N, CA, C and O atoms as CSV, one atom per row, in Angstrom:
chain,resi,resn,atom,element,x,y,z
A,1,UNK,N,N,0.842,-1.170,0.000
A,1,UNK,CA,C,0.000,0.000,0.000
A,1,UNK,C,C,0.886,1.232,0.000
A,1,UNK,O,O,1.899,1.273,0.698
A,2,UNK,N,N,0.517,2.211,-0.763
A,2,UNK,CA,C,1.263,3.456,-0.825
A,2,UNK,C,C,0.459,4.544,-0.125
A,2,UNK,O,O,-0.677,4.833,-0.502
A,3,UNK,N,N,1.055,5.137,0.889
A,3,UNK,CA,C,0.378,6.161,1.671
A,3,UNK,C,C,1.031,7.515,1.449
A,3,UNK,O,O,2.197,7.603,1.064
A,4,UNK,N,N,0.271,8.557,1.695
A,4,UNK,CA,C,0.846,9.879,1.807
A,4,UNK,C,C,1.266,10.048,3.258
A,4,UNK,O,O,0.435,9.944,4.161
A,5,UNK,N,N,2.548,10.309,3.491
A,5,UNK,CA,C,3.080,10.381,4.845
A,5,UNK,C,C,3.467,11.820,5.166
A,5,UNK,O,O,4.167,12.457,4.379
A,6,UNK,N,N,3.020,12.346,6.313
A,6,UNK,CA,C,3.380,13.720,6.674
A,6,UNK,C,C,4.816,13.816,7.174
A,6,UNK,O,O,5.318,12.923,7.857
A,7,UNK,N,N,5.463,14.921,6.817
A,7,UNK,CA,C,6.822,15.164,7.272
A,7,UNK,C,C,7.100,16.654,7.335
A,7,UNK,O,O,6.365,17.466,6.772
A,8,UNK,N,N,8.173,16.996,8.029
A,8,UNK,CA,C,8.560,18.399,8.219
A,8,UNK,C,C,9.740,18.721,7.315
A,8,UNK,O,O,10.743,18.008,7.313
A,9,UNK,N,N,9.616,19.786,6.555
A,9,UNK,CA,C,10.702,20.221,5.671
A,9,UNK,C,C,11.821,20.793,6.535
A,9,UNK,O,O,11.604,21.738,7.293
A,10,UNK,N,N,13.020,20.219,6.418
A,10,UNK,CA,C,14.151,20.682,7.220
A,10,UNK,C,C,15.238,21.349,6.379
A,10,UNK,O,O,16.125,22.009,6.918
A,11,UNK,N,N,15.167,21.176,5.061
A,11,UNK,CA,C,16.153,21.797,4.173
A,11,UNK,C,C,15.535,21.912,2.788
A,11,UNK,O,O,14.779,21.038,2.363
A,12,UNK,N,N,15.860,23.002,2.081
A,12,UNK,CA,C,15.387,23.207,0.716
A,12,UNK,C,C,16.589,23.545,-0.153
A,12,UNK,O,O,17.458,24.318,0.249
A,13,UNK,N,N,16.634,22.955,-1.361
A,13,UNK,CA,C,17.711,23.217,-2.307
A,13,UNK,C,C,17.211,22.907,-3.710
A,13,UNK,O,O,16.107,22.390,-3.883
A,14,UNK,N,N,18.017,23.221,-4.702
A,14,UNK,CA,C,17.663,22.927,-6.090
A,14,UNK,C,C,18.587,21.836,-6.610
A,14,UNK,O,O,19.784,21.831,-6.325
A,15,UNK,N,N,18.018,20.912,-7.376
A,15,UNK,CA,C,18.801,19.843,-7.994
A,15,UNK,C,C,18.210,19.555,-9.364
A,15,UNK,O,O,17.028,19.229,-9.477
A,16,UNK,N,N,19.011,19.671,-10.386
A,16,UNK,CA,C,18.544,19.403,-11.738
A,16,UNK,C,C,17.406,20.296,-12.167
A,16,UNK,O,O,16.551,19.883,-12.950
A,17,UNK,N,N,17.384,21.515,-11.664
A,17,UNK,CA,C,16.332,22.462,-12.009
A,17,UNK,C,C,15.035,22.276,-11.241
A,17,UNK,O,O,14.048,22.957,-11.521
A,18,UNK,N,N,15.022,21.359,-10.270
A,18,UNK,CA,C,13.826,21.106,-9.466
A,18,UNK,C,C,14.016,21.592,-8.039
A,18,UNK,O,O,15.114,21.506,-7.489
A,19,UNK,N,N,12.951,22.100,-7.442
A,19,UNK,CA,C,12.976,22.458,-6.023
A,19,UNK,C,C,12.894,21.159,-5.229
A,19,UNK,O,O,11.923,20.412,-5.351
A,20,UNK,N,N,13.899,20.894,-4.428
A,20,UNK,CA,C,14.001,19.666,-3.655
A,20,UNK,C,C,14.145,20.017,-2.177
A,20,UNK,O,O,14.407,21.165,-1.817
A,21,UNK,N,N,13.972,19.019,-1.343
A,21,UNK,CA,C,14.156,19.245,0.079
A,21,UNK,C,C,14.424,17.962,0.822
A,21,UNK,O,O,14.211,16.861,0.313
A,22,UNK,N,N,14.892,18.129,2.031
A,22,UNK,CA,C,15.002,17.011,2.963
A,22,UNK,C,C,13.839,17.142,3.924
A,22,UNK,O,O,13.591,18.210,4.483
A,23,UNK,N,N,13.128,16.037,4.108
A,23,UNK,CA,C,11.933,16.031,4.942
A,23,UNK,C,C,12.117,15.015,6.050
A,23,UNK,O,O,12.528,13.880,5.810
A,24,UNK,N,N,11.806,15.436,7.268
A,24,UNK,CA,C,11.930,14.592,8.460
A,24,UNK,C,C,10.576,13.975,8.790
A,24,UNK,O,O,9.582,14.677,8.974
A,25,UNK,N,N,10.560,12.650,8.859
A,25,UNK,CA,C,9.349,11.897,9.185
A,25,UNK,C,C,9.476,11.332,10.599
A,25,UNK,O,O,9.428,10.117,10.791
A,26,UNK,N,N,9.636,12.196,11.571
A,26,UNK,CA,C,9.740,11.733,12.949
A,26,UNK,C,C,11.021,10.979,13.221
A,26,UNK,O,O,11.005,9.978,13.937
A,27,UNK,N,N,12.128,11.436,12.667
A,27,UNK,CA,C,13.426,10.813,12.904
A,27,UNK,C,C,14.030,10.156,11.684
A,27,UNK,O,O,15.221,9.847,11.687
A,28,UNK,N,N,13.256,9.932,10.648
A,28,UNK,CA,C,13.742,9.378,9.389
A,28,UNK,C,C,13.699,10.499,8.358
A,28,UNK,O,O,12.647,11.105,8.152
A,29,UNK,N,N,14.830,10.784,7.705
A,29,UNK,CA,C,14.901,11.876,6.740
A,29,UNK,C,C,15.023,11.311,5.329
A,29,UNK,O,O,15.792,10.382,5.081
A,30,UNK,N,N,14.250,11.886,4.410
A,30,UNK,CA,C,14.256,11.464,3.013
A,30,UNK,C,C,14.311,12.686,2.101
A,30,UNK,O,O,13.812,13.757,2.447
A,31,UNK,N,N,14.929,12.507,0.923
A,31,UNK,CA,C,14.926,13.544,-0.097
A,31,UNK,C,C,13.556,13.552,-0.773
A,31,UNK,O,O,12.987,12.495,-1.045
A,32,UNK,N,N,13.034,14.738,-1.041
A,32,UNK,CA,C,11.687,14.895,-1.571
A,32,UNK,C,C,11.650,16.000,-2.615
A,32,UNK,O,O,12.328,17.017,-2.471
A,33,UNK,N,N,10.868,15.807,-3.654
A,33,UNK,CA,C,10.656,16.852,-4.646
A,33,UNK,C,C,9.572,17.800,-4.127
A,33,UNK,O,O,8.472,17.370,-3.779
A,34,UNK,N,N,9.894,19.080,-4.079
A,34,UNK,CA,C,8.959,20.101,-3.593
A,34,UNK,C,C,8.361,20.940,-4.718
A,34,UNK,O,O,7.687,21.935,-4.454
A,35,UNK,N,N,8.602,20.549,-5.970
A,35,UNK,CA,C,8.177,21.357,-7.111
A,35,UNK,C,C,6.668,21.532,-7.213
A,35,UNK,O,O,6.207,22.520,-7.785
A,36,UNK,N,N,5.888,20.602,-6.674
A,36,UNK,CA,C,4.435,20.740,-6.725
A,36,UNK,C,C,3.910,21.751,-5.713
A,36,UNK,O,O,2.763,22.191,-5.799
A,37,UNK,N,N,4.760,22.117,-4.753
A,37,UNK,CA,C,4.423,23.152,-3.765
A,37,UNK,C,C,5.569,24.172,-3.794
A,37,UNK,O,O,6.383,24.216,-2.871
A,38,UNK,N,N,5.633,24.987,-4.845
A,38,UNK,CA,C,6.805,25.844,-5.054
A,38,UNK,C,C,7.074,26.871,-3.968
A,38,UNK,O,O,8.210,27.325,-3.831
A,39,UNK,N,N,6.056,27.257,-3.182
A,39,UNK,CA,C,6.288,28.242,-2.129
A,39,UNK,C,C,6.492,27.601,-0.752
A,39,UNK,O,O,6.413,28.284,0.269
A,40,UNK,N,N,6.754,26.296,-0.724
A,40,UNK,CA,C,7.015,25.589,0.543
A,40,UNK,C,C,8.238,26.182,1.231
A,40,UNK,O,O,9.188,26.614,0.579
A,41,UNK,N,N,8.195,26.193,2.561
A,41,UNK,CA,C,9.267,26.774,3.357
A,41,UNK,C,C,9.778,25.770,4.390
A,41,UNK,O,O,9.052,24.871,4.815
A,42,UNK,N,N,11.038,25.940,4.786
A,42,UNK,CA,C,11.608,25.140,5.867
A,42,UNK,C,C,10.746,25.324,7.109
A,42,UNK,O,O,10.347,26.443,7.432
A,43,UNK,N,N,10.460,24.233,7.800
A,43,UNK,CA,C,9.659,24.266,9.010
A,43,UNK,C,C,8.199,23.911,8.780
A,43,UNK,O,O,7.478,23.614,9.732
A,44,UNK,N,N,7.753,23.937,7.527
A,44,UNK,CA,C,6.371,23.577,7.225
A,44,UNK,C,C,6.225,22.060,7.137
A,44,UNK,O,O,7.188,21.338,6.879
A,45,UNK,N,N,5.008,21.604,7.358
A,45,UNK,CA,C,4.680,20.184,7.229
A,45,UNK,C,C,3.976,19.959,5.911
A,45,UNK,O,O,3.184,20.788,5.463
A,46,UNK,N,N,4.272,18.832,5.297
A,46,UNK,CA,C,3.687,18.498,4.009
A,46,UNK,C,C,3.414,17.002,3.936
A,46,UNK,O,O,4.027,16.212,4.653
A,47,UNK,N,N,2.497,16.628,3.072
A,47,UNK,CA,C,2.212,15.220,2.830
A,47,UNK,C,C,3.078,14.777,1.655
A,47,UNK,O,O,3.073,15.411,0.600
A,48,UNK,N,N,3.820,13.690,1.840
A,48,UNK,CA,C,4.706,13.166,0.806
A,48,UNK,C,C,4.114,11.873,0.268
A,48,UNK,O,O,3.734,10.980,1.024
A,49,UNK,N,N,4.045,11.793,-1.055
A,49,UNK,CA,C,3.559,10.575,-1.716
A,49,UNK,C,C,4.526,10.247,-2.844
A,49,UNK,O,O,4.765,11.075,-3.723
A,50,UNK,N,N,5.075,9.057,-2.819
A,50,UNK,CA,C,6.067,8.564,-3.781
A,50,UNK,C,C,7.154,9.595,-4.100
A,50,UNK,O,O,7.520,9.788,-5.260
A,51,UNK,N,N,7.659,10.247,-3.059
A,51,UNK,CA,C,8.773,11.170,-3.211
A,51,UNK,C,C,8.416,12.595,-3.582
A,51,UNK,O,O,9.309,13.414,-3.796
A,52,UNK,N,N,7.127,12.913,-3.664
A,52,UNK,CA,C,6.685,14.258,-4.007
A,52,UNK,C,C,5.840,14.846,-2.891
A,52,UNK,O,O,4.957,14.183,-2.348
A,53,UNK,N,N,6.122,16.109,-2.553
A,53,UNK,CA,C,5.271,16.840,-1.619
A,53,UNK,C,C,4.011,17.211,-2.384
A,53,UNK,O,O,4.083,17.857,-3.429
A,54,UNK,N,N,2.838,16.798,-1.856
A,54,UNK,CA,C,1.594,17.028,-2.596
A,54,UNK,C,C,0.640,18.007,-1.923
A,54,UNK,O,O,-0.265,18.527,-2.576
A,55,UNK,N,N,0.824,18.267,-0.634
A,55,UNK,CA,C,-0.023,19.251,0.049
A,55,UNK,C,C,0.607,19.638,1.374
A,55,UNK,O,O,1.476,18.937,1.891
A,56,UNK,N,N,0.161,20.760,1.915
A,56,UNK,CA,C,0.608,21.218,3.229
A,56,UNK,C,C,-0.395,20.773,4.272
A,56,UNK,O,O,-1.551,20.482,3.963
A,57,UNK,N,N,0.065,20.726,5.516
A,57,UNK,CA,C,-0.835,20.506,6.630
A,57,UNK,C,C,-0.223,21.123,7.875
A,57,UNK,O,O,0.968,21.434,7.903
A,58,UNK,N,N,-1.037,21.299,8.897
A,58,UNK,CA,C,-0.561,21.913,10.136
A,58,UNK,C,C,0.280,20.909,10.916
A,58,UNK,O,O,0.229,19.706,10.659
A,59,UNK,N,N,1.047,21.415,11.864
A,59,UNK,CA,C,1.847,20.533,12.713
A,59,UNK,C,C,0.940,19.575,13.480
A,59,UNK,O,O,1.268,18.397,13.627
A,60,UNK,N,N,-0.189,20.066,13.966
A,60,UNK,CA,C,-1.126,19.212,14.704
A,60,UNK,C,C,-1.626,18.069,13.825
A,60,UNK,O,O,-1.644,16.914,14.251
A,61,UNK,N,N,-2.029,18.392,12.602
A,61,UNK,CA,C,-2.500,17.358,11.675
A,61,UNK,C,C,-1.403,16.345,11.361
A,61,UNK,O,O,-1.658,15.144,11.284
A,62,UNK,N,N,-0.185,16.840,11.182
A,62,UNK,CA,C,0.942,15.953,10.886
A,62,UNK,C,C,1.213,15.002,12.048
A,62,UNK,O,O,1.409,13.805,11.838
A,63,UNK,N,N,1.224,15.530,13.280
A,63,UNK,CA,C,1.501,14.689,14.447
A,63,UNK,C,C,0.402,13.648,14.660
A,63,UNK,O,O,0.683,12.505,15.021
A,64,UNK,N,N,-0.844,14.049,14.434
A,64,UNK,CA,C,-1.953,13.100,14.571
A,64,UNK,C,C,-1.840,11.981,13.532
A,64,UNK,O,O,-2.051,10.810,13.848
A,65,UNK,N,N,-1.509,12.344,12.304
A,65,UNK,CA,C,-1.364,11.345,11.242
A,65,UNK,C,C,-0.199,10.402,11.515
A,65,UNK,O,O,-0.324,9.193,11.322
A,66,UNK,N,N,0.931,10.943,11.962
A,66,UNK,CA,C,2.083,10.094,12.286
A,66,UNK,C,C,1.760,9.127,13.417
A,66,UNK,O,O,2.157,7.963,13.378
A,67,UNK,N,N,1.041,9.612,14.423
A,67,UNK,CA,C,0.661,8.745,15.545
A,67,UNK,C,C,-0.243,7.606,15.064
A,67,UNK,O,O,-0.087,6.464,15.497
A,68,UNK,N,N,-1.177,7.914,14.180
A,68,UNK,CA,C,-2.060,6.882,13.647
A,68,UNK,C,C,-1.295,5.867,12.803
A,68,UNK,O,O,-1.551,4.666,12.897
A,69,UNK,N,N,-0.361,6.336,11.984
A,69,UNK,CA,C,0.440,5.418,11.171
A,69,UNK,C,C,1.266,4.485,12.055
A,69,UNK,O,O,1.375,3.291,11.776
A,70,UNK,N,N,1.844,5.035,13.120
A,70,UNK,CA,C,2.623,4.194,14.038
A,70,UNK,C,C,1.722,3.169,14.728
A,70,UNK,O,O,2.092,2.005,14.887
A,71,UNK,N,N,0.538,3.620,15.132
A,71,UNK,CA,C,-0.416,2.733,15.799
A,71,UNK,C,C,-0.850,1.595,14.870
A,71,UNK,O,O,-1.012,0.457,15.312
A,72,UNK,N,N,-1.036,1.901,13.594
A,72,UNK,CA,C,-1.442,0.889,12.624
A,72,UNK,C,C,-0.293,-0.037,12.240
A,72,UNK,O,O,-0.511,-1.119,11.696
A,73,UNK,N,N,0.926,0.395,12.526
A,73,UNK,CA,C,2.084,-0.427,12.202
A,73,UNK,C,C,2.591,-0.253,10.791
A,73,UNK,O,O,3.413,-1.051,10.342
A,74,UNK,N,N,2.136,0.755,10.074
A,74,UNK,CA,C,2.552,0.936,8.688
A,74,UNK,C,C,3.618,1.984,8.478
A,74,UNK,O,O,4.104,2.145,7.358
A,75,UNK,N,N,3.994,2.695,9.508
A,75,UNK,CA,C,4.924,3.811,9.366
A,75,UNK,C,C,6.293,3.362,8.871
A,75,UNK,O,O,6.784,3.876,7.866
A,76,UNK,N,N,6.912,2.416,9.559
A,76,UNK,CA,C,8.255,1.971,9.196
A,76,UNK,C,C,8.255,1.309,7.824
A,76,UNK,O,O,9.187,1.493,7.042
A,77,UNK,N,N,7.203,0.535,7.530
A,77,UNK,CA,C,7.116,-0.128,6.236
A,77,UNK,C,C,7.021,0.896,5.108
A,77,UNK,O,O,7.669,0.740,4.073
A,78,UNK,N,N,6.231,1.925,5.298
A,78,UNK,CA,C,6.050,2.931,4.258
A,78,UNK,C,C,7.341,3.676,3.985
A,78,UNK,O,O,7.590,4.084,2.850
A,79,UNK,N,N,8.170,3.862,5.005
A,79,UNK,CA,C,9.425,4.581,4.834
A,79,UNK,C,C,10.579,3.657,4.473
A,79,UNK,O,O,11.721,4.104,4.367
A,80,UNK,N,N,10.295,2.392,4.288
A,80,UNK,CA,C,11.344,1.447,3.918
A,80,UNK,C,C,12.207,1.032,5.082
A,80,UNK,O,O,13.350,0.615,4.893
A,81,UNK,N,N,11.672,1.142,6.290
A,81,UNK,CA,C,12.402,0.779,7.504
A,81,UNK,C,C,11.790,-0.490,8.064
A,81,UNK,O,O,10.584,-0.704,7.936
A,82,UNK,N,N,12.582,-1.312,8.666
A,82,UNK,CA,C,12.053,-2.481,9.385
A,82,UNK,C,C,11.563,-2.029,10.744
A,82,UNK,O,O,12.204,-1.202,11.393
A,83,UNK,N,N,10.447,-2.556,11.176
A,83,UNK,CA,C,9.937,-2.236,12.522
A,83,UNK,C,C,10.894,-2.773,13.562
A,83,UNK,O,O,11.402,-3.888,13.445
A,84,UNK,N,N,11.134,-1.960,14.587
A,84,UNK,CA,C,12.045,-2.388,15.660
A,84,UNK,C,C,11.300,-2.569,16.953
A,84,UNK,O,O,11.901,-2.927,17.967
């Protein structure tokens, strides 16, 4: 199953003409394309789906979603991590 996972933008840069960023998913950081949300800023939360930021959300919404994903047991799997 492919989910949209909320994460916090911690760095923004350009690569190959695309707006890119590093996004923190509660301790796991992944490179993400931010081109679909061109005015995204460091510190904002966004929903990431297959490596692309697709929408913004509040910190409260992001934390609630992350808690639910962890509770369901799908968080580590979605990020390519083994559950510990």
